[in-house]
KEKOL-511045 format. One record per residue (C-alpha): x, y, z; chain; residue number from 1. Coordinates in steps of 0.1 Angstrom, whole numbers, plus 5000, padded with zeros to 4 digits. Each point is the difference from the previous one (the first is absolute). Example, Ala and Ser with C-alpha at 12.3 -4.5 7.8 and 13.67 -1.06 7.14 Angstrom:
KOLVEX; 5123; 4955; 5078; A; 1
KOLVEX; 5014; 5034; 4993; A; 2
# end
This chain:
KOLVEX; 8137; 4953; 5206; A; 1
KOLVEX; 5005; 5028; 4972; A; 2
KOLVEX; 5014; 4996; 4963; A; 3
KOLVEX; 5037; 4996; 4996; A; 4
KOLVEX; 5019; 5026; 4990; A; 5
KOLVEX; 5007; 5001; 4959; A; 6
KOLVEX; 5037; 5008; 5000; A; 7
KOLVEX; 5029; 5006; 4971; A; 8
KOLVEX; 5037; 4994; 5010; A; 9
KOLVEX; 5026; 5029; 4992; A; 10
KOLVEX; 5016; 4977; 4974; A; 11
KOLVEX; 4963; 4997; 4981; A; 12
KOLVEX; 4997; 5036; 5003; A; 13
KOLVEX; 5035; 5007; 4989; A; 14
KOLVEX; 4998; 4976; 4969; A; 15
KOLVEX; 4967; 5015; 4988; A; 16
KOLVEX; 4992; 5030; 4974; A; 17
KOLVEX; 4967; 5018; 5012; A; 18
KOLVEX; 4981; 5015; 4978; A; 19
KOLVEX; 4988; 5036; 5012; A; 20
KOLVEX; 4966; 5010; 5010; A; 21
KOLVEX; 4983; 5014; 4969; A; 22
KOLVEX; 4996; 5039; 4993; A; 23
KOLVEX; 4969; 5013; 4991; A; 24
KOLVEX; 5019; 5030; 4991; A; 25
KOLVEX; 5037; 4996; 4997; A; 26
KOLVEX; 5019; 5011; 5031; A; 27
KOLVEX; 4969; 5019; 5019; A; 28
KOLVEX; 4972; 4973; 5004; A; 29
KOLVEX; 5007; 4968; 5007; A; 30
KOLVEX; 4977; 4972; 5004; A; 31
KOLVEX; 4983; 5003; 5038; A; 32
KOLVEX; 4987; 5032; 5020; A; 33
KOLVEX; 5012; 5032; 4990; A; 34
KOLVEX; 4995; 5035; 5015; A; 35
KOLVEX; 4999; 5029; 4980; A; 36
KOLVEX; 4994; 5032; 5024; A; 37
KOLVEX; 5003; 5038; 4998; A; 38
KOLVEX; 4982; 5032; 5012; A; 39
KOLVEX; 4965; 5008; 4990; A; 40
KOLVEX; 4991; 5011; 4965; A; 41
KOLVEX; 5036; 4995; 4991; A; 42
KOLVEX; 4989; 4976; 4970; A; 43
KOLVEX; 5005; 4966; 5015; A; 44
KOLVEX; 4966; 4988; 4985; A; 45
KOLVEX; 5016; 5010; 4964; A; 46
KOLVEX; 5029; 4984; 5005; A; 47
KOLVEX; 4983; 4967; 5011; A; 48
KOLVEX; 4974; 5002; 4970; A; 49
KOLVEX; 5030; 5007; 4977; A; 50
KOLVEX; 5016; 4969; 5015; A; 51
KOLVEX; 4969; 4980; 4993; A; 52
KOLVEX; 4996; 5013; 4963; A; 53
KOLVEX; 5036; 4994; 4993; A; 54
KOLVEX; 4996; 4961; 5015; A; 55
KOLVEX; 4968; 4993; 4979; A; 56
KOLVEX; 5015; 5018; 4968; A; 57
KOLVEX; 5036; 4984; 5003; A; 58
KOLVEX; 5017; 5035; 5000; A; 59
KOLVEX; 5026; 5012; 5021; A; 60
KOLVEX; 4993; 5022; 5032; A; 61
KOLVEX; 5028; 5023; 5013; A; 62
KOLVEX; 5021; 4985; 4974; A; 63
KOLVEX; 4998; 4969; 5012; A; 64
KOLVEX; 4984; 4969; 4984; A; 65
KOLVEX; 4968; 4984; 5010; A; 66
KOLVEX; 4991; 4963; 5003; A; 67
KOLVEX; 4969; 5003; 4978; A; 68
KOLVEX; 4966; 4984; 5014; A; 69
KOLVEX; 4967; 5013; 5019; A; 70
KOLVEX; 4995; 5022; 5023; A; 71
KOLVEX; 4974; 5008; 5028; A; 72
KOLVEX; 4996; 5034; 5015; A; 73
KOLVEX; 4977; 5004; 5029; A; 74
KOLVEX; 4995; 5038; 4999; A; 75
KOLVEX; 4984; 5002; 5034; A; 76
KOLVEX; 4998; 5038; 5003; A; 77
KOLVEX; 4986; 5003; 4963; A; 78
KOLVEX; 4970; 4995; 4982; A; 79
KOLVEX; 4997; 4992; 4961; A; 80
KOLVEX; 4994; 5034; 4988; A; 81
KOLVEX; 5032; 5009; 5016; A; 82
KOLVEX; 5022; 4974; 4987; A; 83
KOLVEX; 4984; 5005; 4965; A; 84
KOLVEX; 5011; 5036; 5000; A; 85
KOLVEX; 5035; 4990; 5015; A; 86
KOLVEX; 5003; 4973; 4973; A; 87
KOLVEX; 4991; 5025; 4974; A; 88
KOLVEX; 5025; 5027; 5011; A; 89
KOLVEX; 5028; 4975; 4996; A; 90
KOLVEX; 4990; 4989; 4966; A; 91
KOLVEX; 4997; 4964; 5012; A; 92
KOLVEX; 5000; 4973; 4976; A; 93
KOLVEX; 4969; 4977; 4999; A; 94
KOLVEX; 5008; 4965; 5015; A; 95
KOLVEX; 4983; 4974; 5017; A; 96
KOLVEX; 5029; 4991; 5021; A; 97
KOLVEX; 4993; 5032; 5024; A; 98
KOLVEX; 4971; 4992; 5026; A; 99
KOLVEX; 4983; 5024; 5025; A; 100
KOLVEX; 4982; 4998; 5032; A; 101
KOLVEX; 4990; 5027; 5021; A; 102
KOLVEX; 4991; 4980; 5030; A; 103
KOLVEX; 5013; 4968; 5021; A; 104
KOLVEX; 5000; 4980; 5028; A; 105
KOLVEX; 5026; 5010; 5029; A; 106
KOLVEX; 5034; 4977; 5009; A; 107
KOLVEX; 4990; 4971; 5019; A; 108
KOLVEX; 4963; 5004; 4988; A; 109
KOLVEX; 4999; 4988; 4967; A; 110
KOLVEX; 5026; 5020; 4980; A; 111
KOLVEX; 5022; 4971; 4998; A; 112
KOLVEX; 4973; 4977; 4984; A; 113
KOLVEX; 4988; 5027; 4976; A; 114
KOLVEX; 5035; 5005; 4988; A; 115
KOLVEX; 5003; 4963; 4998; A; 116
KOLVEX; 4966; 4996; 4984; A; 117
KOLVEX; 5013; 5027; 4972; A; 118
KOLVEX; 5031; 4980; 4995; A; 119
KOLVEX; 4982; 4968; 4993; A; 120
KOLVEX; 4979; 5019; 4973; A; 121
KOLVEX; 5032; 5020; 4986; A; 122
KOLVEX; 5028; 4977; 5006; A; 123
KOLVEX; 5023; 5025; 4979; A; 124
KOLVEX; 4998; 5024; 5029; A; 125
KOLVEX; 5032; 5020; 5007; A; 126
KOLVEX; 4991; 5026; 5024; A; 127
KOLVEX; 4971; 5011; 5025; A; 128
KOLVEX; 5000; 5035; 5011; A; 129
KOLVEX; 4983; 5011; 5034; A; 130
KOLVEX; 4995; 5036; 4998; A; 131
KOLVEX; 4996; 5008; 5029; A; 132
KOLVEX; 5014; 4979; 5030; A; 133
KOLVEX; 4981; 5016; 5025; A; 134
KOLVEX; 4967; 4989; 4982; A; 135
KOLVEX; 5007; 4963; 5005; A; 136
KOLVEX; 5013; 5001; 5037; A; 137
KOLVEX; 4978; 4982; 5024; A; 138
KOLVEX; 5012; 5016; 5031; A; 139
KOLVEX; 5018; 5035; 4998; A; 140
KOLVEX; 5022; 4992; 5027; A; 141
KOLVEX; 5039; 5011; 4995; A; 142
KOLVEX; 5024; 4974; 5016; A; 143
KOLVEX; 5027; 4980; 4983; A; 144
KOLVEX; 4983; 4967; 5010; A; 145
KOLVEX; 4964; 5010; 4985; A; 146
KOLVEX; 5015; 5016; 4970; A; 147
KOLVEX; 5023; 4968; 4993; A; 148
KOLVEX; 4974; 4976; 5001; A; 149
KOLVEX; 4976; 5020; 4977; A; 150
KOLVEX; 5027; 4996; 4971; A; 151
KOLVEX; 5010; 4967; 5008; A; 152
KOLVEX; 4971; 4985; 4984; A; 153
KOLVEX; 5001; 5018; 4973; A; 154
KOLVEX; 5037; 4994; 4996; A; 155
KOLVEX; 4991; 4962; 5002; A; 156
KOLVEX; 4975; 5002; 4973; A; 157
KOLVEX; 5019; 5020; 4977; A; 158
KOLVEX; 5028; 4975; 5002; A; 159
KOLVEX; 4980; 4971; 4996; A; 160
KOLVEX; 4983; 5013; 4970; A; 161
KOLVEX; 5030; 5015; 4983; A; 162
KOLVEX; 4987; 5035; 5000; A; 163
KOLVEX; 5007; 5035; 5012; A; 164
KOLVEX; 4978; 5020; 5023; A; 165
KOLVEX; 5011; 5038; 4998; A; 166
KOLVEX; 4984; 5019; 5032; A; 167
KOLVEX; 4995; 5036; 4996; A; 168
KOLVEX; 5004; 5018; 5035; A; 169
KOLVEX; 5005; 5037; 5013; A; 170
KOLVEX; 5030; 5015; 5018; A; 171
KOLVEX; 5003; 5021; 5031; A; 172
KOLVEX; 5000; 5040; 4994; A; 173
KOLVEX; 5030; 4998; 5025; A; 174
KOLVEX; 5035; 4993; 4981; A; 175
KOLVEX; 5024; 4976; 5012; A; 176
KOLVEX; 5034; 4996; 4984; A; 177
KOLVEX; 4991; 4964; 4995; A; 178
KOLVEX; 4974; 4997; 4975; A; 179
KOLVEX; 4987; 4971; 5013; A; 180
KOLVEX; 4993; 5014; 5036; A; 181
KOLVEX; 4976; 5023; 4980; A; 182
KOLVEX; 4973; 4972; 4993; A; 183
KOLVEX; 4968; 5001; 5021; A; 184
KOLVEX; 5001; 4972; 5022; A; 185
KOLVEX; 5023; 4983; 5030; A; 186
KOLVEX; 5025; 4986; 4975; A; 187
KOLVEX; 4985; 4963; 4998; A; 188
KOLVEX; 4987; 5008; 4964; A; 189
KOLVEX; 5038; 5010; 4987; A; 190
KOLVEX; 5015; 4970; 5019; A; 191
KOLVEX; 4972; 4977; 4982; A; 192
KOLVEX; 5003; 5014; 4963; A; 193
KOLVEX; 5022; 4986; 4976; A; 194
KOLVEX; 5005; 5032; 4982; A; 195
KOLVEX; 4994; 5036; 5016; A; 196
KOLVEX; 4997; 5030; 4972; A; 197
KOLVEX; 4999; 5034; 5016; A; 198
KOLVEX; 4992; 5029; 4979; A; 199
KOLVEX; 5010; 5035; 5016; A; 200
KOLVEX; 5004; 5038; 4989; A; 201
KOLVEX; 5019; 5025; 5018; A; 202
KOLVEX; 4976; 5026; 4992; A; 203
KOLVEX; 4965; 4992; 4992; A; 204
KOLVEX; 4997; 5014; 4956; A; 205
KOLVEX; 5038; 5001; 5005; A; 206
KOLVEX; 5007; 4980; 4968; A; 207
KOLVEX; 5019; 4968; 5002; A; 208
KOLVEX; 4993; 4973; 5027; A; 209
KOLVEX; 5018; 4972; 5014; A; 210
KOLVEX; 4992; 4963; 4999; A; 211
KOLVEX; 5017; 4982; 5028; A; 212
KOLVEX; 5000; 4964; 4992; A; 213
KOLVEX; 5013; 4970; 5024; A; 214
KOLVEX; 4990; 4966; 5010; A; 215
KOLVEX; 5012; 4963; 5001; A; 216
KOLVEX; 4998; 4995; 4964; A; 217
KOLVEX; 5012; 5032; 4985; A; 218
KOLVEX; 5030; 5021; 5002; A; 219
KOLVEX; 4997; 5031; 5020; A; 220
KOLVEX; 4999; 5030; 4980; A; 221
KOLVEX; 4988; 5037; 4996; A; 222
KOLVEX; 4984; 5009; 4967; A; 223
KOLVEX; 4992; 5036; 4990; A; 224
KOLVEX; 4967; 5003; 4985; A; 225
KOLVEX; 4978; 5029; 4986; A; 226
KOLVEX; 4967; 5001; 4988; A; 227
KOLVEX; 4991; 5009; 4963; A; 228
KOLVEX; 4965; 5017; 5004; A; 229
KOLVEX; 4992; 4998; 4964; A; 230
KOLVEX; 5008; 4963; 4999; A; 231
KOLVEX; 4989; 4997; 5036; A; 232
KOLVEX; 5027; 4975; 5003; A; 233
KOLVEX; 5029; 4996; 5025; A; 234
KOLVEX; 5032; 5000; 4981; A; 235
KOLVEX; 5035; 4995; 5011; A; 236
KOLVEX; 5027; 5029; 5005; A; 237
KOLVEX; 5028; 4978; 5012; A; 238
KOLVEX; 5000; 4962; 5013; A; 239
KOLVEX; 5036; 4986; 5009; A; 240
KOLVEX; 4984; 4965; 4995; A; 241
KOLVEX; 4982; 5004; 4965; A; 242
KOLVEX; 4998; 4971; 4979; A; 243
KOLVEX; 5030; 5015; 4980; A; 244
KOLVEX; 5021; 4993; 5025; A; 245
KOLVEX; 5030; 4980; 4990; A; 246
KOLVEX; 4996; 4962; 4999; A; 247
KOLVEX; 5019; 4984; 5030; A; 248
KOLVEX; 5037; 5000; 4992; A; 249
KOLVEX; 5005; 4967; 5016; A; 250
KOLVEX; 4974; 4980; 4977; A; 251
KOLVEX; 5014; 5019; 4970; A; 252
KOLVEX; 5036; 4993; 5007; A; 253
KOLVEX; 4988; 4958; 5006; A; 254
KOLVEX; 4981; 5004; 4967; A; 255
KOLVEX; 5031; 5014; 4980; A; 256
KOLVEX; 5022; 4975; 5014; A; 257
KOLVEX; 4978; 4967; 5001; A; 258
KOLVEX; 4989; 5008; 4962; A; 259
KOLVEX; 5035; 4993; 4992; A; 260
KOLVEX; 5011; 4974; 5025; A; 261
KOLVEX; 4966; 4979; 4996; A; 262
KOLVEX; 5006; 4982; 5037; A; 263
KOLVEX; 5015; 5009; 5033; A; 264
KOLVEX; 5004; 4982; 5035; A; 265
KOLVEX; 5019; 5018; 5026; A; 266
KOLVEX; 5000; 5016; 5028; A; 267
KOLVEX; 4986; 5037; 5007; A; 268
KOLVEX; 5037; 5012; 5000; A; 269
KOLVEX; 5010; 4982; 4968; A; 270
KOLVEX; 4970; 5017; 4983; A; 271
KOLVEX; 5012; 5033; 5012; A; 272
KOLVEX; 5036; 4995; 4984; A; 273
KOLVEX; 4984; 4985; 4967; A; 274
KOLVEX; 4974; 5036; 4998; A; 275
KOLVEX; 5036; 5021; 5001; A; 276
KOLVEX; 5001; 4987; 4963; A; 277
KOLVEX; 4968; 5019; 4989; A; 278
KOLVEX; 4996; 5027; 5026; A; 279
KOLVEX; 5019; 5024; 5022; A; 280
KOLVEX; 4974; 5004; 5026; A; 281
KOLVEX; 5013; 4984; 5034; A; 282
KOLVEX; 4977; 4974; 5012; A; 283
KOLVEX; 5000; 4984; 5033; A; 284
KOLVEX; 5002; 4965; 5003; A; 285
KOLVEX; 4976; 4999; 5033; A; 286
KOLVEX; 4976; 5018; 4982; A; 287
KOLVEX; 4999; 4984; 4966; A; 288
KOLVEX; 4984; 4966; 5013; A; 289
KOLVEX; 4972; 5021; 5016; A; 290
KOLVEX; 4994; 5024; 4972; A; 291
KOLVEX; 4996; 4971; 4978; A; 292
KOLVEX; 4976; 4983; 5019; A; 293
KOLVEX; 4980; 5034; 5006; A; 294
KOLVEX; 4999; 5006; 4959; A; 295
KOLVEX; 5008; 4966; 4986; A; 296
KOLVEX; 4964; 4994; 4986; A; 297
KOLVEX; 5010; 5032; 4978; A; 298
KOLVEX; 5027; 4977; 4984; A; 299
KOLVEX; 4977; 4979; 4982; A; 300
KOLVEX; 4990; 5030; 4979; A; 301
KOLVEX; 5036; 4999; 4987; A; 302
KOLVEX; 4998; 4963; 4993; A; 303
KOLVEX; 5019; 4989; 5034; A; 304
KOLVEX; 4995; 4975; 5024; A; 305
KOLVEX; 5016; 5009; 5037; A; 306
KOLVEX; 4998; 4974; 5026; A; 307
KOLVEX; 5024; 4990; 5030; A; 308
KOLVEX; 5017; 4966; 5011; A; 309
KOLVEX; 5023; 4992; 5029; A; 310
KOLVEX; 5033; 4980; 5000; A; 311
KOLVEX; 5025; 4995; 5029; A; 312
KOLVEX; 5015; 5030; 4994; A; 313
KOLVEX; 4965; 5023; 5005; A; 314
KOLVEX; 4975; 5015; 4978; A; 315
KOLVEX; 5003; 5001; 4963; A; 316
KOLVEX; 4981; 5022; 4972; A; 317
KOLVEX; 4990; 4983; 4970; A; 318
KOLVEX; 4991; 5019; 4970; A; 319
KOLVEX; 4992; 4989; 4965; A; 320
KOLVEX; 4989; 5018; 4968; A; 321
KOLVEX; 4974; 4978; 4981; A; 322
KOLVEX; 4990; 5030; 4978; A; 323
KOLVEX; 4963; 5017; 5006; A; 324
KOLVEX; 4974; 4990; 4972; A; 325
KOLVEX; 5008; 5030; 4982; A; 326
KOLVEX; 5033; 4983; 4988; A; 327
KOLVEX; 4986; 4995; 4965; A; 328
KOLVEX; 4996; 5041; 5000; A; 329
KOLVEX; 5035; 5016; 4997; A; 330
KOLVEX; 4984; 5033; 5005; A; 331
KOLVEX; 4986; 4995; 5033; A; 332
KOLVEX; 5032; 4982; 5014; A; 333
KOLVEX; 5019; 5028; 4988; A; 334
KOLVEX; 4975; 5026; 5020; A; 335
KOLVEX; 5007; 4977; 5031; A; 336
KOLVEX; 5036; 5002; 4994; A; 337
KOLVEX; 5002; 5037; 4995; A; 338
KOLVEX; 4979; 5006; 5028; A; 339
KOLVEX; 5025; 4983; 5025; A; 340
KOLVEX; 5028; 5017; 4983; A; 341
KOLVEX; 4982; 5033; 5006; A; 342
KOLVEX; 4996; 4989; 5036; A; 343
KOLVEX; 5038; 4992; 5008; A; 344
# end
């Protein structure tokens, strides 16, 4: 007889604030397997390398914050002389946090063990780049089942180690209106990945490119970018979900309200009514609880504890302002307050 199922009830799930997956690059590269695809010679490797350098040095990439740590770049189409030349061209900062290898085993034939062994020696590892996917495939079969299975092992490894694995792939010459359909293969890679980034250009050499991003853990977005040939970096032209996007209006309104109220315990409908005193934005009771569960972990940054409980009439939202550790620093508290006021 097999092992019993491990389950959670709906009550347990609806009473737990879940921490989101960690983002190696905010809003773009979550923990797990991520595909970066694009036509040949468009600049995928420069983007992948810049992502590694940014994570290794803790600087932003494409105007998005990074989680600093070590990176392993499997440059399987390159040699060390070419890698040195590329690093010199982009004036890379000397860092021991970025490692290169120009050869590896294939998926299912030792690659996973090599990555895990590297992780054991470098527990601060954040990102592994495989450039390119074709050179680590055991079989070149392009069908949904085989492709899905190939990435499943890497995804399990990434989640177990708490890292991201970025896989560089090519796109087809023929163009489909759906960017995901342009990636080589039978669709299994796309379905198995946690996030997919597709770099495309209307006319080669025509200037701006579009980076289409979608996935389970990130918001779907099209970012217009341009390759700066002087800095040898991709730069953002426009990004509708950049880090300068306003704070969540709901969380900001809750902060302004609970900072004065200190404690709230009541239904979602009651909370919506209470928030009218600080914000003209129209909230909906059926969405408030959902949004608090999805973003409630952020409330601790504002010094707010969020939980729920039940009584005879249904589920109650409980909010309590305990003031963050910065309460003795009025400048920080005022900054939080002003940021929330701007959002609403």
